[in-house]
C-alpha positions in Angstrom: -121.6 209.1 40.7 -124.2 212.2 40.8 -127.7 211.4 40.3 -127.9 215.0 38.6 -128.4 214.7 35.2 -128.7 218.6 34.4 -125.3 219.6 36.2 -124.9 223.3 34.8 -121.1 223.3 35.3 -118.8 223.4 32.3 -116.5 220.4 31.4 -112.9 221.6 31.0 -109.9 220.5 30.6 -106.5 220.9 29.2 -104.6 218.4 27.0 -101.1 219.1 26.8 -98.9 218.4 23.4 -98.6 219.1 19.8 -102.5 218.7 18.5 -103.3 216.9 15.6 -105.7 216.9 12.6 -108.3 214.2 11.5 -107.8 214.5 8.0 -108.5 212.2 4.9 -108.1 208.5 3.9 -105.7 207.3 1.9 -106.6 204.4 -0.7 -103.9 201.8 -0.4 -105.3 198.5 -1.9 -108.4 196.6 -2.9 -110.5 199.3 -1.4 -108.8 199.5 1.8 -108.0 202.9 3.5 -105.4 204.3 5.9 -105.6 207.4 7.5 -103.7 210.4 6.2 -102.5 211.4 9.8 -100.8 208.6 11.8 -100.3 210.7 14.6 -104.0 211.7 14.7 -105.0 208.4 16.8 -102.4 208.4 19.6 -103.8 212.3 20.2 -107.4 211.0 20.3 -106.6 208.4 22.7 -104.9 211.2 24.8 -107.9 213.8 24.3 -110.2 211.0 25.5 -108.1 209.8 28.6 -108.3 213.5 29.8 -111.9 214.0 28.9 -112.9 210.7 31.1 -110.6 212.6 33.7 -112.6 215.7 33.6 -116.1 213.5 33.6 -115.2 211.6 37.1 -118.5 211.4 39.0 -120.4 212.7 36.4 -123.1 211.4 33.5 -122.7 211.6 30.2 -124.3 214.5 28.5 -127.4 213.9 26.6 -128.7 217.3 25.6 -127.2 219.7 23.1 -123.7 221.2 23.9 -121.5 224.2 22.8 -117.7 223.2 22.7 -114.7 225.9 23.0 -111.2 224.6 21.7 -108.6 227.0 22.5 -105.6 225.7 20.5 -101.6 226.6 21.2 -99.4 225.6 18.2 -95.5 226.2 18.0 -94.6 229.1 16.0 -93.6 228.1 12.5 -89.7 227.7 11.7 -90.3 230.8 9.3 -92.9 232.7 7.9 -93.1 230.8 4.2 -93.6 227.5 6.3 -96.9 226.5 7.9 -98.5 224.5 10.5 -100.8 222.8 8.4 -103.4 222.6 11.3 -106.9 223.5 10.0 -109.3 224.7 12.9 -112.1 222.2 11.1 -109.9 219.5 11.4 -108.3 220.1 14.9 -112.1 220.6 16.0 -113.4 217.1 14.4 -110.4 215.0 15.6 -111.1 216.4 19.1 -115.2 216.0 19.1 -114.6 212.4 17.9 -112.5 211.9 21.1 -114.9 213.3 23.4 -118.1 211.5 21.8 -119.3 208.6 24.3 -117.3 210.5 27.1 -118.5 214.1 27.4 -121.5 214.0 25.2 -123.4 210.8 23.7 -122.4 211.8 20.1 -121.1 214.6 18.5 -124.1 215.1 16.7 -125.1 217.2 19.9 -122.6 219.5 19.4 -124.8 222.6 18.2 -122.2 225.3 18.8 -118.2 225.4 18.5 -115.7 228.0 18.7 -111.7 227.1 17.4 -109.3 229.8 19.0 -106.2 229.1 17.6 -102.8 230.6 18.4 -99.0 230.2 18.2 -96.5 230.2 21.3 -92.9 229.6 21.5 -92.8 228.0 24.9 -93.9 224.0 24.6 -95.2 224.0 27.9 -98.1 226.2 26.6 -99.0 223.5 23.4 -102.1 221.8 23.6 -105.9 222.5 24.1 -108.2 223.8 26.5 -111.6 222.2 26.0 -114.7 223.9 27.4 -118.0 222.2 26.9 -121.2 223.2 28.2 -125.0 222.7 27.7 -126.7 224.5 25.1 -129.0 227.4 26.7 -130.7 228.2 23.5 -134.2 227.0 23.8 -135.6 225.1 21.2 -138.8 227.3 20.0 -135.8 230.6 19.1 -135.8 231.4 15.5 -132.9 231.8 13.5 -133.6 234.8 10.9 
């Protein structure tokens, strides 16, 4: 493993497949909850595996980061039926899956951009993830 904690190179990887959302929790009984999307956990495990592969030989990032997600989804079967894949819920699933693997905690994500598109070719479905260290100095003031 490199001793360079300030590696400026972005962490980039692609996860093939249908991106799943991290939705809400559903009460089932006696105060117990279950996730509303059972497919999200296997998706998160896959994202984590590819994140781990992208981080080989690197330290987990402990500074502020910027994340870009390029999500490609299947074309809806007709114009009235939508793919209910909200960008914020897609991001939540992916950010949580990378926590502890790419960056120490998803609280370190200062910038997030989600690009969504549809494409008919299943080979293109998935998400390209780009994580860069946040370049904004601490003393910058927002208007």
